[in-house]
C-alpha positions as CSV (number, residue, x, y, z in Angstrom):
1,M,-8.0,7.2,23.5
2,K,-9.1,10.4,24.7
3,R,-8.5,13.9,23.5
4,I,-6.7,16.6,25.7
5,G,-8.0,20.3,25.9
6,E,-10.8,21.6,23.2
7,F,-7.5,23.1,20.7
8,T,-7.3,22.2,17.2
9,L,-3.6,22.1,16.0
10,T,-2.3,21.5,12.2
11,W,1.0,19.6,12.3
12,G,1.2,18.4,15.6
13,E,5.1,17.3,16.4
14,S,7.9,17.1,18.5
15,L,6.2,15.5,21.5
16,R,8.2,16.3,25.1
17,W,7.3,15.4,28.3
18,D,9.2,17.6,31.4
19,D,9.2,15.1,34.2
20,R,10.8,18.0,36.4
21,L,8.1,20.6,35.4
22,R,5.9,18.0,35.2
23,R,4.8,20.0,31.3
24,L,3.7,18.4,28.6
25,Y,5.7,20.6,25.3
26,F,4.6,20.0,21.5
27,V,4.4,22.2,17.9
28,D,2.5,22.9,15.4
29,C,5.1,23.0,12.5
30,A,2.1,24.8,10.3
31,T,1.2,27.9,12.7
32,Q,5.1,27.8,13.5
33,T,4.2,27.9,17.2
34,L,5.2,26.2,20.8
35,H,2.3,25.1,23.0
36,W,2.5,23.8,26.4
37,L,0.7,22.2,29.4
38,D,1.2,22.6,33.0
39,D,0.3,19.0,34.3
40,G,-0.5,18.2,30.6
41,Q,-3.5,19.6,30.7
42,P,-5.1,22.9,29.3
43,P,-5.2,25.7,30.0
44,L,-2.8,25.9,26.3
45,H,0.2,28.1,26.8
46,T,1.6,29.0,23.7
47,L,4.7,31.1,22.2
48,T,5.1,32.1,18.4
49,M,8.6,31.1,17.0
50,P,11.0,33.5,14.4
51,S,10.1,30.2,12.2
52,M,8.9,26.8,11.9
53,P,9.7,24.4,15.1
54,A,10.4,21.3,14.4
55,G,12.7,18.8,17.2
56,L,12.8,20.3,20.6
57,V,15.3,18.8,23.4
58,L,15.3,19.1,27.1
59,T,18.4,20.7,28.7
60,E,18.9,20.4,32.4
61,D,17.7,23.8,33.5
62,R,14.3,25.5,32.3
63,E,15.1,26.3,28.5
64,L,14.1,23.7,25.6
65,V,16.6,23.5,22.4
66,A,14.7,24.4,19.3
67,C,15.4,23.3,15.5
68,L,14.7,25.9,13.5
69,D,15.4,27.5,10.0
70,D,18.6,28.3,10.5
71,G,20.1,26.6,13.0
72,L,19.4,24.9,16.8
73,H,18.1,27.7,19.0
74,L,17.8,27.9,22.7
75,V,14.0,28.7,24.2
76,E,13.4,29.8,27.5
77,P,8.9,29.4,26.4
78,D,7.4,31.3,29.9
79,A,10.3,34.2,29.2
80,G,9.8,34.8,25.3
81,A,13.7,34.2,24.7
82,I,15.2,33.2,22.1
83,E,18.3,32.7,20.8
84,L,20.7,30.7,18.5
85,L,22.5,28.0,19.7
86,A,24.7,27.5,16.8
87,A,24.3,27.4,13.2
88,Y,23.3,23.9,11.3
89,P,26.4,22.6,9.7
90,D,27.0,22.6,5.8
91,G,26.1,18.5,5.1
92,I,22.9,18.9,7.3
93,Y,21.5,20.4,3.3
94,G,18.9,23.2,4.5
95,R,17.6,22.6,7.9
96,A,17.2,20.2,10.6
97,N,14.1,18.3,11.5
98,D,13.5,16.1,14.9
99,A,16.0,16.0,17.7
100,N,16.6,14.3,21.2
101,A,19.4,14.6,24.0
102,D,21.0,11.5,24.1
103,G,21.6,10.4,27.5
104,C,25.3,11.4,27.2
105,G,24.2,15.5,27.3
106,N,24.4,15.9,23.5
107,L,21.7,15.8,20.8
108,V,21.2,14.2,17.6
109,T,19.8,15.6,14.8
110,G,19.6,15.3,10.8
111,T,17.4,16.8,7.4
112,L,14.0,18.1,7.0
113,N,13.9,16.8,3.4
114,I,10.2,16.5,2.4
115,G,10.9,15.9,-1.5
116,P,14.2,13.8,-3.3
117,G,17.2,14.9,-2.0
118,P,20.4,14.1,-0.1
119,G,20.4,14.2,4.0
120,A,22.4,13.3,7.0
121,L,22.3,12.7,10.6
122,W,24.8,14.9,13.0
123,W,26.1,14.8,17.1
124,Y,26.1,17.7,18.9
125,S,27.7,18.5,21.7
126,A,28.2,21.7,23.5
127,R,31.9,21.7,24.4
128,A,32.6,19.6,20.8
129,G,30.8,21.3,17.9
130,W,29.4,18.7,15.3
131,R,29.8,15.6,14.1
132,L,29.2,13.9,11.1
133,L,27.2,10.0,12.0
134,D,25.9,8.9,8.6
135,D,25.6,11.0,5.5
136,D,23.2,8.6,3.6
137,F,19.6,9.3,4.7
138,G,16.9,11.1,3.8
139,N,14.4,12.9,6.0
140,A,15.2,12.3,9.7
141,N,12.2,11.5,12.5
142,G,11.8,9.7,15.7
143,P,15.5,9.1,17.2
144,V,15.5,7.9,20.3
145,V,18.9,5.8,22.2
146,I,17.9,2.3,24.5
147,D,20.2,-0.4,25.7
148,V,19.7,-3.7,22.9
149,D,21.6,-6.3,24.7
150,G,24.0,-4.0,26.3
151,Q,25.1,-2.1,23.1
152,S,23.8,1.4,23.0
153,T,22.5,1.6,20.1
154,L,20.7,4.9,18.6
155,I,17.0,4.4,16.1
156,F,16.7,7.2,13.9
157,A,13.8,6.6,11.0
158,D,14.3,7.7,7.6
159,T,10.9,8.6,6.5
160,Q,11.7,8.5,2.9
161,A,13.7,5.2,3.0
162,R,10.0,3.9,5.0
163,A,12.4,2.6,7.7
164,M,13.9,2.4,11.4
165,Y,17.7,2.1,11.6
166,A,19.4,1.2,14.2
167,Y,22.9,1.9,14.9
168,P,25.6,0.8,17.9
169,Y,26.0,4.2,19.5
170,D,29.0,5.9,21.5
171,G,27.1,8.9,22.7
172,V,30.4,10.6,24.5
173,T,32.4,10.5,21.1
174,G,29.5,10.7,18.6
175,T,30.5,7.7,16.7
176,V,28.0,5.1,15.1
177,G,28.6,1.5,13.8
178,E,26.5,-0.1,10.9
179,R,23.2,0.8,10.8
180,R,20.8,-2.1,10.4
181,V,16.7,-2.3,9.9
182,F,15.6,-2.1,12.9
183,G,11.7,-1.6,11.8
184,D,10.3,-2.1,8.4
185,H,7.3,0.6,8.4
186,A,6.8,-0.5,4.2
187,V,5.4,-4.0,5.6
188,L,2.4,-1.5,7.6
189,D,1.5,0.5,4.5
190,G,3.2,3.6,5.8
191,A,6.7,5.2,6.7
192,P,7.9,6.1,10.1
193,D,7.5,9.7,11.6
194,G,8.3,10.3,15.5
195,A,8.6,7.7,18.1
196,T,9.5,7.2,22.1
197,A,10.7,4.4,24.1
198,D,9.8,2.7,27.0
199,S,10.8,1.8,29.7
200,A,11.2,-1.6,29.2
201,G,13.5,-0.7,25.5
202,G,10.2,-1.1,23.3
203,V,10.3,1.9,20.6
204,W,6.8,3.2,19.4
205,S,6.4,4.5,16.5
206,C,4.2,6.5,14.3
207,V,3.4,5.1,11.1
208,L,2.6,7.7,8.5
209,G,-0.3,6.9,5.6
210,S,-1.8,3.9,7.4
211,G,-2.8,5.4,10.9
212,K,-1.5,3.2,13.0
213,L,1.0,3.1,16.4
214,A,3.8,0.1,16.2
215,R,5.5,-0.7,18.5
216,F,9.0,-2.3,17.9
217,T,11.7,-4.3,20.1
218,A,15.1,-6.1,19.0
219,A,13.2,-9.0,17.8
220,G,10.5,-7.3,15.3
221,L,6.9,-6.2,15.6
222,D,5.4,-6.3,19.1
223,Q,1.6,-4.7,19.2
224,L,0.1,-2.7,16.8
225,V,-2.4,-0.1,18.0
226,D,-4.9,1.0,14.9
227,L,-6.2,4.7,14.8
228,P,-8.9,6.7,13.8
229,M,-6.3,9.1,11.7
230,A,-4.5,8.5,8.5
231,N,-1.2,10.2,9.6
232,P,0.0,10.0,13.8
233,S,2.7,12.6,13.8
234,D,4.4,11.9,17.3
235,V,3.9,10.4,20.7
236,A,5.5,10.8,24.1
237,F,4.9,8.9,27.7
238,G,3.9,11.5,30.6
239,G,2.4,12.0,33.3
240,P,3.1,11.9,37.2
241,D,3.6,7.7,36.7
242,L,4.9,7.7,33.1
243,D,2.5,5.6,32.0
244,R,0.1,8.2,29.6
245,L,1.4,8.2,25.7
246,F,0.1,11.6,24.2
247,L,0.1,11.5,20.5
248,T,0.1,14.4,18.0
249,S,-1.5,14.0,14.4
250,I,-0.9,15.9,11.5
251,A,-4.8,17.4,10.1
252,L,-3.8,17.5,6.5
253,D,-4.2,15.5,3.5
254,L,-1.3,14.3,2.4
255,G,-2.4,12.4,-0.1
256,E,-4.7,10.0,1.1
257,G,-8.0,11.4,-0.4
258,G,-10.8,13.4,0.9
259,P,-10.6,15.2,4.6
260,P,-8.8,14.3,7.6
261,S,-10.9,12.8,10.1
262,P,-11.6,15.3,13.2
263,E,-9.4,13.4,15.5
264,A,-6.6,14.4,13.1
265,G,-6.6,17.6,14.5
266,W,-6.8,16.5,18.3
267,L,-4.2,16.4,21.0
268,N,-4.7,12.8,22.2
269,A,-3.6,10.6,25.0
270,F,-3.6,6.3,25.6
271,D,-4.3,5.4,29.4
272,D,-4.9,1.6,29.0
273,L,-1.7,0.3,27.2
274,G,0.0,-1.0,30.0
275,R,3.4,0.5,29.6
276,T,5.0,3.0,31.1
277,G,8.1,5.5,29.8
278,R,11.4,6.5,30.9
279,P,12.2,10.4,31.7
280,E,13.7,12.6,28.9
281,P,17.3,12.6,28.5
282,R,18.5,16.3,28.6
283,F,21.2,17.6,26.7
284,R,24.0,19.5,29.3
285,L,24.7,23.8,28.2
286,Q,28.1,23.1,29.0
């Protein structure tokens, strides 16, 4: 693992690699900022956001979709332009957390729910609007869509439940089947945060609280990497060959006791995991 740049993040999240622009996006939730690195290297570029950014989704053009306090927003980072795309539905219980495109031109997201309370998962299409996927959820993190035995499958982590769930998924209609546990993080003494999928269908999930990075497949836990920080928050494959895994984390004490390690504020990268990613899916604006 190596550090990228000399900057420090307080609450890094929402890594996305734009393979067309060769650009790495991420946010700092604590400072309400969007950041990016062209070619995944310094200098650091920064855009201050009007509220806390959480999930980021690539579009077919240069814009991003960002989850802010009052809804999904279109962001053009180079121009500094931010505009509301869609207000949240009432059943999202406040605001959204993590988000991702689904491979069909739509996006999936869910409730930001730090404490106890109801949450839900939602599908959004620029043409069809919002559709409810699951109304029995806590805090939504790490959405990815993968193929499992020929079935399109939505993976979504519930940080409160300390588990990743898998749903049979139809991205065109915005519907899911019965959910099942895909990854149990309780046995790893932690809870799931951000995640990404590799080209072989494995899902790399940050294990919040225990300082680990776990790869799960349909067969279960496949690989476990120990990290020097307690609270890894998100991962994304990037670089020209999608063989570099970028990692953010949270440089705050979330109850472990004692100050966070110095590495907790860094943007880090792995070049030796022996896995490659896949291009990030994109949201269609029309």
